[in-house]
C-alpha positions as CSV (number, residue, x, y, z in Angstrom):
1,M,22.2,15.2,-11.5
2,K,19.8,13.7,-8.5
3,K,19.2,10.3,-8.3
4,L,15.4,9.6,-8.7
5,L,14.2,7.1,-5.8
6,T,12.7,4.0,-7.0
7,I,9.2,2.7,-5.9
8,S,7.9,-1.0,-5.4
9,I,4.5,-1.4,-5.2
10,I,3.6,-4.3,-3.0
11,I,-0.5,-5.7,-3.1
12,P,-1.0,-8.3,-0.5
13,V,-4.2,-10.3,-1.9
14,Y,-6.7,-13.2,-1.1
15,N,-9.4,-13.6,-3.0
16,E,-9.6,-10.4,-4.9
17,Q,-11.0,-10.9,-8.1
18,G,-14.0,-8.3,-7.5
19,Y,-11.2,-5.4,-7.3
20,L,-7.9,-6.2,-8.2
21,A,-8.0,-5.2,-11.9
22,T,-9.5,-1.8,-10.9
23,C,-6.5,-1.1,-8.7
24,L,-4.2,-2.1,-11.3
25,D,-5.7,-0.3,-14.2
26,A,-5.3,2.9,-11.8
27,I,-1.5,2.0,-11.3
28,A,-1.0,1.9,-15.1
29,K,-2.2,5.1,-15.4
30,Q,0.3,7.0,-12.9
31,T,2.1,10.1,-14.1
32,I,5.5,8.4,-13.1
33,K,5.8,4.3,-13.6
34,P,6.9,2.5,-10.8
35,L,10.3,0.0,-10.9
36,E,8.0,-3.0,-10.1
37,V,4.2,-4.1,-8.6
38,I,4.3,-7.1,-6.7
39,V,1.3,-8.8,-5.8
40,V,1.4,-11.3,-2.7
41,D,-1.0,-14.2,-3.6
42,N,-1.7,-15.4,-0.1
43,N,-3.6,-18.5,-1.2
44,S,-6.4,-17.4,-3.3
45,T,-9.1,-19.8,-4.6
46,D,-10.9,-17.5,-7.3
47,K,-9.6,-15.6,-10.6
48,T,-7.1,-13.3,-8.6
49,V,-3.8,-14.7,-9.5
50,R,-4.9,-15.3,-13.2
51,I,-6.2,-11.4,-13.3
52,A,-3.0,-10.3,-11.9
53,K,-0.8,-12.2,-14.4
54,G,-2.6,-10.6,-17.1
55,Y,-0.8,-7.4,-16.5
56,K,2.7,-7.4,-18.0
57,F,4.0,-5.1,-15.5
58,V,3.1,-7.0,-12.6
59,R,5.2,-9.8,-10.7
60,V,3.0,-12.4,-8.9
61,V,4.7,-14.1,-5.4
62,K,3.4,-16.8,-3.4
63,E,3.2,-16.9,0.3
64,P,1.6,-20.0,1.5
65,K,1.6,-18.7,5.4
66,Q,-2.0,-17.2,5.9
67,G,-2.3,-13.7,6.7
68,V,-1.6,-10.1,5.5
69,L,1.3,-10.1,8.1
70,Y,3.0,-12.7,6.3
71,A,2.0,-11.5,2.7
72,R,3.3,-7.8,3.6
73,N,6.4,-9.5,4.6
74,R,6.9,-11.5,1.4
75,G,6.5,-8.8,-0.6
76,F,8.6,-6.1,1.2
77,D,11.5,-8.7,1.7
78,V,11.5,-9.0,-2.1
79,A,10.8,-5.3,-3.4
80,K,14.0,-3.8,-4.8
81,G,12.7,-0.2,-4.8
82,D,14.5,2.7,-3.0
83,I,10.7,3.2,-1.6
84,I,8.5,0.3,-0.9
85,A,4.4,1.7,-1.4
86,R,1.7,-0.8,0.4
87,I,-1.8,-0.6,-0.8
88,D,-4.7,-3.0,-0.7
89,A,-6.7,-4.8,-3.7
90,D,-9.3,-2.1,-3.1
91,T,-6.9,0.9,-3.3
92,L,-7.7,3.4,-6.3
93,L,-4.4,5.7,-6.6
94,P,-5.2,9.2,-8.0
95,L,-3.1,9.8,-11.2
96,Y,0.0,11.8,-9.2
97,W,0.1,9.2,-6.1
98,L,3.6,7.9,-6.8
99,H,4.7,11.3,-8.3
100,T,3.8,12.7,-4.4
101,L,4.8,10.0,-2.7
102,R,8.3,10.2,-4.0
103,E,8.3,13.8,-3.1
104,F,8.1,13.2,0.7
105,F,11.0,10.8,0.5
106,D,13.0,13.3,-1.2
107,A,13.6,14.5,2.4
108,P,16.3,12.1,3.5
109,D,15.1,12.0,7.4
110,V,11.5,10.6,6.0
111,A,10.9,6.6,6.9
112,A,7.3,6.0,6.0
113,V,4.6,8.2,4.8
114,T,0.6,7.3,5.2
115,G,-2.2,9.3,4.5
116,P,-6.0,9.1,4.5
117,V,-9.1,7.7,2.4
118,S,-12.0,8.8,0.7
119,Y,-14.8,6.0,-0.1
120,Y,-15.5,5.6,-3.8
121,D,-18.5,3.2,-3.1
122,M,-20.6,5.4,-0.6
123,P,-22.3,8.3,-1.7
124,L,-20.1,11.6,-1.8
125,P,-16.7,10.4,-1.7
126,W,-15.4,13.7,-1.3
127,F,-17.5,14.4,1.5
128,N,-16.8,11.3,3.5
129,F,-13.0,12.0,3.2
130,W,-13.8,15.2,5.4
131,L,-15.2,12.7,8.0
132,D,-12.0,10.4,7.4
133,H,-9.0,12.6,7.3
134,P,-9.7,15.2,10.0
135,L,-9.5,12.2,12.7
136,R,-6.3,10.7,11.3
137,K,-5.2,14.3,11.3
138,L,-6.3,14.8,15.0
139,L,-4.7,11.1,16.1
140,N,-1.5,12.5,14.3
141,V,-1.1,15.9,16.4
142,L,-2.3,15.4,19.5
143,A,-1.4,11.8,20.2
144,P,2.1,11.4,19.1
145,D,2.8,8.5,21.3
146,C,0.2,6.9,18.9
147,P,2.2,6.7,15.6
148,F,0.6,4.7,12.9
149,L,0.5,4.0,9.3
150,F,-2.6,2.9,7.0
151,G,-1.9,-0.4,5.1
152,S,-4.2,0.7,2.1
153,N,-2.3,3.8,1.8
154,M,1.3,3.7,3.1
155,A,4.9,3.5,2.1
156,I,8.3,3.0,3.8
157,R,12.0,3.4,3.0
158,R,13.4,-0.1,2.1
159,Q,16.5,0.5,4.8
160,A,14.3,1.6,7.2
161,W,12.3,-2.1,6.7
162,Q,15.1,-4.1,6.7
163,D,16.6,-2.2,10.0
164,I,13.2,-2.5,11.8
165,K,11.8,-5.9,10.4
166,P,13.7,-7.9,13.1
167,K,12.0,-6.2,16.0
168,L,8.4,-6.7,14.9
169,C,5.7,-8.5,16.6
170,Q,4.3,-12.0,15.2
171,R,0.8,-11.6,16.6
172,R,-2.2,-12.3,15.0
173,N,-4.7,-10.2,17.0
174,I,-2.8,-6.7,16.5
175,H,-2.7,-4.9,13.3
176,E,0.9,-5.3,11.6
177,D,0.6,-1.9,10.3
178,L,0.0,-0.2,13.6
179,D,2.9,-2.4,14.9
180,L,5.1,-1.2,12.2
181,A,4.4,2.5,13.1
182,I,5.0,1.8,16.8
183,H,8.4,0.1,16.2
184,L,9.5,2.4,13.7
185,H,8.7,5.7,16.0
186,R,10.5,4.0,19.0
187,Q,13.7,3.8,17.1
188,G,13.4,7.2,16.2
189,K,12.7,6.9,12.7
190,K,10.2,9.8,11.1
191,I,6.7,9.1,9.9
192,I,4.8,11.8,8.1
193,Y,1.0,11.8,7.6
194,S,-0.6,14.0,5.0
195,K,-3.6,14.7,3.2
196,W,-2.0,15.3,-0.2
197,L,-1.3,11.9,-0.2
198,H,-4.6,10.7,-0.6
199,V,-6.4,7.3,-1.9
200,G,-9.8,6.0,-2.9
201,A,-10.7,2.8,-1.0
202,S,-13.8,0.2,-0.1
203,A,-16.1,0.7,2.4
204,R,-16.6,-2.9,2.4
205,R,-15.3,-3.2,5.9
206,Y,-18.8,-1.8,7.0
207,D,-20.3,-4.8,5.3
208,D,-19.1,-7.1,8.5
209,K,-21.6,-8.3,10.7
210,W,-21.4,-6.2,14.3
211,P,-19.7,-8.8,16.5
212,D,-16.9,-9.1,13.6
213,F,-16.7,-5.6,13.1
214,L,-16.2,-4.8,17.0
215,H,-13.2,-7.4,16.8
216,Y,-11.7,-5.5,14.1
217,G,-12.2,-2.1,15.9
218,Q,-10.8,-3.7,19.4
219,M,-7.9,-4.9,17.6
220,F,-6.7,-1.5,17.0
221,R,-6.6,-0.4,20.8
222,R,-5.1,-3.8,21.5
223,S,-2.3,-2.9,19.2
224,Y,-1.1,0.1,21.2
225,R,-1.6,-1.9,24.5
226,Q,0.5,-4.6,23.5
227,H,3.1,-2.1,23.5
228,G,2.2,-0.5,26.4
229,I,0.5,2.6,25.2
230,R,-2.8,3.5,27.1
231,S,-3.5,6.9,25.5
232,A,-6.9,7.9,25.2
233,A,-6.5,8.5,21.7
234,P,-6.9,4.6,20.5
235,R,-10.3,4.8,22.5
236,L,-11.5,8.0,20.6
237,V,-10.7,6.4,17.3
238,T,-12.2,2.9,18.0
239,S,-15.5,4.8,19.5
240,Y,-15.6,6.8,16.0
241,Y,-15.4,4.1,13.9
242,T,-18.0,2.0,15.8
243,L,-20.6,4.8,15.4
244,G,-19.5,5.4,12.0
245,Y,-20.3,1.5,11.5
246,L,-24.0,2.4,13.1
247,V,-24.3,4.9,10.5
248,T,-22.6,3.4,7.4
249,W,-23.8,-0.4,7.4
250,P,-27.4,0.5,6.6
251,A,-26.2,3.4,3.9
252,R,-24.3,0.7,2.5
253,L,-26.9,-1.7,2.7
254,M,-29.3,0.8,0.7
255,Y,-26.6,2.0,-1.9
256,D,-25.9,0.6,-5.4
257,P,-22.6,1.6,-6.2
258,A,-23.0,0.3,-9.8
259,K,-25.8,2.9,-10.3
260,N,-24.1,5.3,-7.9
261,K,-27.5,6.3,-6.2
262,R,-29.5,5.0,-3.2
263,S,-31.7,2.5,-3.8
264,I,-34.4,0.7,-1.6
265,R,-34.8,-2.0,-4.0
266,H,-30.9,-2.8,-4.1
267,G,-31.1,-3.2,-0.3
268,L,-33.8,-5.5,-0.1
269,F,-33.4,-7.2,-3.2
270,G,-29.8,-7.2,-4.3
271,E,-26.8,-9.3,-4.2
272,R,-25.8,-9.5,-0.6
273,K,-22.1,-8.0,-0.1
274,V,-19.4,-10.0,0.7
275,A,-17.6,-8.2,3.6
276,R,-13.7,-7.8,3.5
277,K,-11.9,-10.7,5.5
278,N,-10.3,-9.9,9.2
279,P,-6.8,-9.4,7.4
280,M,-5.1,-10.9,10.4
281,S,-7.4,-14.0,10.5
282,S,-6.3,-17.5,9.6
C-alpha cells in the first residue's frame, strides 16, 4: 500500500487576533487532517497566542527575531510533515484544500505548489478571483524565468526545504516567498501553479496608505532584480497591482464586510481599517 504523505501547516503570526480563529476553524473542517498545525508567534502583543492555544490541534512556537522571513524559517525547521504548507492568518482554506494539495505531491518530481486567492472581504469574491488568477497564470506561463510562490497559499516538500535553505537570501527588502521560488527554480526543482489550489484571503493589503503600498509593490520587482532577473513580467505585475489599488482602496473604504454590502455610511463613519503590516519590516 502506498504511504500517504503527511502535511504540516505553518502560520506565521504577528498581532492577528482579528483573523486567526477563522483561519483555524477552516483548518478544523478539512476533509483530511494535517499531521500538525504550527502557529509561529513573531512577538504578538494582542490576544493572538491565547487564541491559538485555545485549539487543541495547534502547537505554538516562538520566533523572537522580527520579520516573516524568520518566523517562516522557524516554522519550516520544526515541521515534521512530508509536506510543509504555508498560509497566513487571514487565509481561509476550502474544505478540500489539503486533499488537493496532497494529490499534487503524489508526483515525486514536484518540489512546491502554489495557487491564487479570492478576497472574501470584498464584493463578489468569485469575480475578483477571475481578476487574480489570470495574472498569476500569465506570469507562470509567459515568464518561466520569474518563478513565484504565494506566501498566503503554498506548500513545499520538506526535503526540498532542507536542500534549499542554506542558499536563501536574508534580506528584508525583498519578498521571502519569491526568493524561495527563485532558488528552487535555479536548483532545477519543479514548482506548480494551479487554480485548483485556491484559497480565500483578506484584501487588507489594499488598506495601506499609498506610499506604503507602493513600497510593498516595488519589493516584487526588487526581489527579481536581486537575482539578476530583469524581465518585463515583474513590471507588468507591479503596474497591475498599482492599478488595482486605485480601484480597490475606495471600494474597501465603502464596503462593510460584516453586512456584505456597500455602505457610504460605513465609509464615512465606520471603524478605520488597520492596514496589514509589511511582513518583512522590523
